[in-house]
ZAZAPA-896038 format. One record per residue (C-alpha): residue number from 1; residue in one letter; chain; x, y, z. Coordinates in steps of 0.001 Angstrom, whole numbers. Layout:
(NUM, 'A', 'A', (X, Y, Z));
...
END
This chain:
(1, 'M', 'A', (4519, -2877, 4897));
(2, 'C', 'A', (4399, -4237, 8441));
(3, 'T', 'A', (1718, -1934, 9962));
(4, 'V', 'A', (-1073, -298, 7766));
(5, 'L', 'A', (-3872, 1994, 8529));
(6, 'F', 'A', (-6945, 3009, 6494));
(7, 'I', 'A', (-9109, 5929, 7752));
(8, 'P', 'A', (-11961, 7593, 5943));
(9, 'V', 'A', (-12547, 11188, 6878));
(10, 'N', 'A', (-15127, 13595, 5322));
(11, 'G', 'A', (-14966, 12313, 1752));
(12, 'S', 'A', (-11132, 11812, 1779));
(13, 'Y', 'A', (-9295, 8584, 2438));
(14, 'Y', 'A', (-6057, 8180, 4509));
(15, 'F', 'A', (-3583, 5404, 4119));
(16, 'A', 'A', (-587, 5056, 6498));
(17, 'S', 'A', (2225, 2433, 6630));
(18, 'L', 'A', (5266, 1647, 8631));
(19, 'R', 'A', (8080, -291, 7092));
(20, 'D', 'A', (9967, -2717, 9431));
(21, 'E', 'A', (13312, -3826, 7841));
(22, 'N', 'A', (16964, -4580, 8367));
(23, 'P', 'A', (18687, -1217, 8781));
(24, 'E', 'A', (21685, -2634, 6814));
(25, 'R', 'A', (19480, -2969, 3768));
(26, 'P', 'A', (20316, -233, 1225));
(27, 'T', 'A', (18332, 2920, 1943));
(28, 'A', 'A', (15092, 3100, 49));
(29, 'R', 'A', (14747, 5936, -2458));
(30, 'P', 'A', (12103, 8407, -1408));
(31, 'P', 'A', (8834, 8682, -3355));
(32, 'Q', 'A', (9048, 10107, -6890));
(33, 'C', 'A', (6847, 9997, -9978));
(34, 'Y', 'A', (7286, 7232, -12422));
(35, 'S', 'A', (5606, 7561, -15723));
(36, 'A', 'A', (5334, 6199, -19322));
(37, 'A', 'A', (2713, 5734, -21995));
(38, 'G', 'A', (-480, 4667, -20164));
(39, 'Y', 'A', (544, 5053, -16504));
(40, 'R', 'A', (1816, 7589, -13776));
(41, 'Y', 'A', (2392, 6707, -10257));
(42, 'I', 'A', (4248, 7889, -7107));
(43, 'A', 'A', (6116, 5438, -4931));
(44, 'P', 'A', (9246, 4946, -2961));
(45, 'A', 'A', (11636, 2321, -4298));
(46, 'D', 'A', (13659, -504, -2757));
(47, 'P', 'A', (16996, -389, -4476));
(48, 'L', 'A', (17884, -3936, -3458));
(49, 'A', 'A', (14862, -5759, -5065));
(50, 'G', 'A', (13786, -2856, -7401));
(51, 'G', 'A', (10168, -2858, -6276));
(52, 'T', 'A', (8135, -886, -3809));
(53, 'W', 'A', (5731, -1459, -815));
(54, 'T', 'A', (3266, 1317, -1340));
(55, 'G', 'A', (2131, 3904, -3975));
(56, 'I', 'A', (-785, 5775, -5601));
(57, 'N', 'A', (-1370, 6152, -9423));
(58, 'S', 'A', (-3032, 8715, -11602));
(59, 'Y', 'A', (-6177, 6551, -11713));
(60, 'G', 'A', (-6732, 7064, -8019));
(61, 'N', 'A', (-5598, 3535, -7076));
(62, 'V', 'A', (-3663, 3007, -3853));
(63, 'L', 'A', (-1680, -80, -2995));
(64, 'I', 'A', (134, -1053, 204));
(65, 'L', 'A', (1981, -4412, 739));
(66, 'L', 'A', (2028, -6369, 3944));
(67, 'N', 'A', (4476, -9235, 4288));
(68, 'G', 'A', (2855, -12573, 4901));
(69, 'G', 'A', (-677, -13912, 4518));
(70, 'F', 'A', (-2950, -14981, 7320));
(71, 'E', 'A', (-294, -16435, 9546));
(72, 'N', 'A', (3468, -16690, 9684));
(73, 'H', 'A', (5066, -19028, 7167));
(74, 'Q', 'A', (8316, -20847, 6738));
(75, 'R', 'A', (10412, -18921, 4218));
(76, 'A', 'A', (11821, -20727, 1227));
(77, 'D', 'A', (15474, -20302, 277));
(78, 'T', 'A', (14530, -18539, -2970));
(79, 'Y', 'A', (11449, -17035, -4679));
(80, 'R', 'A', (10640, -16373, -8323));
(81, 'K', 'A', (10075, -12659, -7940));
(82, 'S', 'A', (10093, -10016, -5250));
(83, 'R', 'A', (6594, -9091, -3937));
(84, 'G', 'A', (7644, -5393, -4337));
(85, 'L', 'A', (7964, -5943, -8075));
(86, 'I', 'A', (4326, -7161, -8123));
(87, 'V', 'A', (3241, -3887, -6405));
(88, 'A', 'A', (5198, -1842, -8940));
(89, 'E', 'A', (3548, -3732, -11819));
(90, 'L', 'A', (52, -3247, -10316));
(91, 'L', 'A', (627, 506, -9816));
(92, 'K', 'A', (809, 809, -13636));
(93, 'S', 'A', (-2683, -664, -13995));
(94, 'V', 'A', (-6161, 929, -14431));
(95, 'F', 'A', (-7722, -2101, -12685));
(96, 'P', 'A', (-5104, -3556, -10205));
(97, 'V', 'A', (-7592, -5857, -8429));
(98, 'V', 'A', (-8477, -7486, -11684));
(99, 'E', 'A', (-4837, -7875, -12762));
(100, 'W', 'A', (-3933, -9320, -9322));
(101, 'S', 'A', (-6729, -11946, -9786));
(102, 'M', 'A', (-5139, -12993, -13099));
(103, 'M', 'A', (-1459, -12953, -12077));
(104, 'D', 'A', (434, -16255, -11623));
(105, 'M', 'A', (1615, -16237, -7865));
(106, 'E', 'A', (3527, -19550, -8106));
(107, 'G', 'A', (6915, -19150, -6565));
(108, 'I', 'A', (5992, -15824, -4833));
(109, 'E', 'A', (6361, -15447, -1069));
(110, 'P', 'A', (2971, -14981, 789));
(111, 'F', 'A', (1803, -11393, 1132));
(112, 'T', 'A', (-1293, -9255, 1751));
(113, 'L', 'A', (-2124, -6281, -423));
(114, 'I', 'A', (-4445, -3499, 730));
(115, 'A', 'A', (-5903, -2040, -2449));
(116, 'W', 'A', (-8098, 994, -3168));
(117, 'S', 'A', (-9508, 724, -6671));
(118, 'E', 'A', (-12671, 1994, -8411));
(119, 'N', 'A', (-13771, 3575, -5064));
(120, 'N', 'A', (-13635, 276, -3292));
(121, 'L', 'A', (-11339, -1068, -521));
(122, 'Y', 'A', (-9873, -4583, -875));
(123, 'E', 'A', (-7696, -7017, 1096));
(124, 'L', 'A', (-5984, -9203, -1345));
(125, 'T', 'A', (-4065, -12253, 222));
(126, 'W', 'A', (-1773, -14771, -1395));
(127, 'D', 'A', (-1140, -17417, 1256));
(128, 'G', 'A', (1390, -19411, -820));
(129, 'T', 'A', (-1227, -21771, -2141));
(130, 'S', 'A', (-4404, -19844, -2941));
(131, 'K', 'A', (-5519, -16277, -3505));
(132, 'H', 'A', (-8182, -14617, -1291));
(133, 'R', 'A', (-10071, -11504, -2184));
(134, 'R', 'A', (-12126, -9638, 431));
(135, 'A', 'A', (-14093, -6470, -195));
(136, 'L', 'A', (-14113, -4199, 2859));
(137, 'D', 'A', (-16442, -1463, 4099));
(138, 'H', 'A', (-14666, 1770, 2910));
(139, 'Q', 'A', (-16544, 3922, 5467));
(140, 'H', 'A', (-14908, 1849, 8307));
(141, 'P', 'A', (-11292, 2453, 9667));
(142, 'Y', 'A', (-8922, -530, 9663));
(143, 'I', 'A', (-5507, -1555, 11015));
(144, 'W', 'A', (-3386, -4415, 9768));
(145, 'S', 'A', (-206, -5857, 11259));
(146, 'S', 'A', (2091, -8223, 9331));
(147, 'S', 'A', (1683, -11859, 10163));
(148, 'T', 'A', (5406, -12495, 9661));
(149, 'L', 'A', (6244, -10225, 12549));
(150, 'Y', 'A', (3267, -9991, 14874));
(151, 'A', 'A', (1558, -12851, 16619));
(152, 'A', 'A', (-2189, -12942, 17118));
(153, 'P', 'A', (-2126, -11482, 20682));
(154, 'V', 'A', (23, -8630, 19543));
(155, 'K', 'A', (-2324, -7930, 16736));
(156, 'E', 'A', (-5127, -7815, 19149));
(157, 'K', 'A', (-3396, -5356, 21416));
(158, 'R', 'A', (-2547, -3089, 18407));
(159, 'Q', 'A', (-6188, -3365, 17248));
(160, 'S', 'A', (-7413, -2305, 20745));
(161, 'L', 'A', (-5087, 691, 20884));
(162, 'F', 'A', (-6300, 1742, 17402));
(163, 'D', 'A', (-9899, 1394, 18252));
(164, 'H', 'A', (-9451, 3415, 21376));
(165, 'W', 'A', (-7703, 6149, 19555));
(166, 'I', 'A', (-10313, 6307, 16724));
(167, 'S', 'A', (-13145, 6306, 19305));
(168, 'S', 'A', (-11767, 9515, 20784));
(169, 'Q', 'A', (-12488, 11282, 17470));
(170, 'P', 'A', (-8988, 12773, 16898));
(171, 'L', 'A', (-8100, 15224, 14255));
(172, 'I', 'A', (-6721, 12993, 11452));
(173, 'N', 'A', (-3750, 14064, 9349));
(174, 'Q', 'A', (-249, 12786, 8688));
(175, 'Q', 'A', (1107, 14364, 11928));
(176, 'T', 'A', (-1519, 13050, 14243));
(177, 'V', 'A', (-1347, 9574, 12701));
(178, 'L', 'A', (2447, 9514, 13315));
(179, 'S', 'A', (1814, 10792, 16842));
(180, 'F', 'A', (-489, 7766, 17317));
(181, 'F', 'A', (2151, 5396, 16042));
(182, 'R', 'A', (4725, 6905, 18440));
(183, 'S', 'A', (2317, 6375, 21406));
(184, 'Y', 'A', (3216, 2692, 21495));
(185, 'T', 'A', (7008, 2254, 21129));
(186, 'E', 'A', (7506, -1132, 23020));
(187, 'E', 'A', (10802, -2419, 21576));
(188, 'D', 'A', (9523, -5830, 20159));
(189, 'N', 'A', (5913, -5123, 19204));
(190, 'G', 'A', (5324, -1382, 19363));
(191, 'F', 'A', (4239, 395, 16147));
(192, 'I', 'A', (7580, 1968, 15852));
(193, 'M', 'A', (9717, -829, 17078));
(194, 'H', 'A', (13415, -1724, 17448));
(195, 'R', 'A', (13413, -5540, 17979));
(196, 'S', 'A', (17077, -6145, 17218));
(197, 'P', 'A', (20014, -4599, 15370));
(198, 'E', 'A', (18677, -6401, 12294));
(199, 'L', 'A', (15026, -5381, 12551));
(200, 'K', 'A', (13446, -1934, 13317));
(201, 'T', 'A', (10930, 462, 11869));
(202, 'L', 'A', (12680, 2444, 9181));
(203, 'S', 'A', (10063, 4695, 7600));
(204, 'Y', 'A', (6494, 6131, 7649));
(205, 'S', 'A', (4337, 6642, 4606));
(206, 'F', 'A', (1117, 8558, 4526));
(207, 'I', 'A', (-1223, 8893, 1528));
(208, 'E', 'A', (-4059, 11249, 1416));
(209, 'L', 'A', (-6546, 10631, -1391));
(210, 'R', 'A', (-9114, 13322, -2105));
(211, 'P', 'A', (-11405, 12130, -4856));
(212, 'P', 'A', (-11813, 12830, -7643));
(213, 'D', 'A', (-8685, 14706, -8579));
(214, 'R', 'A', (-5743, 14704, -5999));
(215, 'G', 'A', (-3545, 12452, -4060));
(216, 'T', 'A', (-723, 13509, -1700));
(217, 'F', 'A', (2245, 11171, -567));
(218, 'Y', 'A', (4174, 12091, 2598));
(219, 'Y', 'A', (7262, 10106, 3385));
(220, 'D', 'A', (9631, 10108, 6299));
(221, 'D', 'A', (12528, 7671, 6455));
(222, 'F', 'A', (13258, 8454, 10149));
(223, 'S', 'A', (16810, 9395, 9195));
(224, 'N', 'A', (18305, 12929, 9131));
(225, 'S', 'A', (16787, 13494, 5698));
(226, 'T', 'A', (14047, 15999, 5300));
(227, 'P', 'A', (10569, 14309, 4901));
(228, 'V', 'A', (9275, 14362, 1275));
(229, 'T', 'A', (5842, 15323, 52));
(230, 'E', 'A', (4696, 14605, -3509));
(231, 'L', 'A', (1387, 15647, -5184));
(232, 'L', 'A', (-330, 13573, -7871));
(233, 'L', 'A', (-3329, 14620, -9846));
(234, 'T', 'A', (-5728, 11679, -10083));
(235, 'T', 'A', (-7773, 11945, -13278));
(236, 'G', 'A', (-9530, 8616, -13023));
(237, 'Y', 'A', (-10047, 6382, -16037));
(238, 'K', 'A', (-12210, 7244, -19012));
(239, 'A', 'A', (-12461, 4556, -21678));
(240, 'D', 'A', (-11928, 5859, -25264));
(241, 'L', 'A', (-15071, 4664, -27027));
(242, 'N', 'A', (-14401, 6597, -30259));
(243, 'P', 'A', (-13138, 3644, -32209));
(244, 'L', 'A', (-16421, 1960, -31690));
(245, 'F', 'A', (-18327, 4808, -33501));
(246, 'R', 'A', (-15808, 6245, -35851));
(247, 'T', 'A', (-16197, 5474, -39603));
(248, 'Q', 'A', (-13404, 3327, -40703));
(249, 'A', 'A', (-11948, 3225, -44262));
(250, 'N', 'A', (-12522, -363, -44532));
(251, 'G', 'A', (-16244, 172, -43741));
(252, 'L', 'A', (-16263, -2080, -40596));
(253, 'Y', 'A', (-17539, 739, -38394));
(254, 'K', 'A', (-20058, 3473, -39253));
(255, 'N', 'A', (-21560, 6359, -37420));
END
């Protein structure tokens, strides 16, 4: 939720994120499948606020949260709803970008959402006043760093490191991406950082989306726990048009 990567590789799409948080915060629950009528998704969970910062659903949608909008903001004392709850709500959706566009964000802390939906990549930003939606080139790799933690010069350095790594044409998988993150561990601004006793990188999430039918979620909370891998079948969305053509008893529809 504080550093995010997107990398397209040979028809697959890789999403990686690092979560920077207070180590005293209750330990996040590892990814598991949540399902009910109409949705199925895999995500870790924040037991304090009840939401999540990343996940993939059975429609092949991927969402990753970044704290803050385009620049750092002054935090309010209270907010109406956790940003993580918004991510959890959108993971239940067939069309999360559309639903985000219709959501009331008043009283929500600024955030940026990296969204993969309908085979397109989006950057969705709520800056505390307005929403901004930007369609991105899904054949191009990207890196994002949270505006609440990383100033513009730091973002530029991280971008430069990422560009250099990508240009070397490395093998891309969850292990090599983690190795890249571990290549820059400067305490304050490294990918895996330890800025203070109250702020450090707590976990690594890696989602591999292989259209049209499979997504894999790998999660390491950097504790003594064994990393978790979860598989999700992504069936996509097919509208049920039968009601439009089925003969109804009341005679409103006929074949």
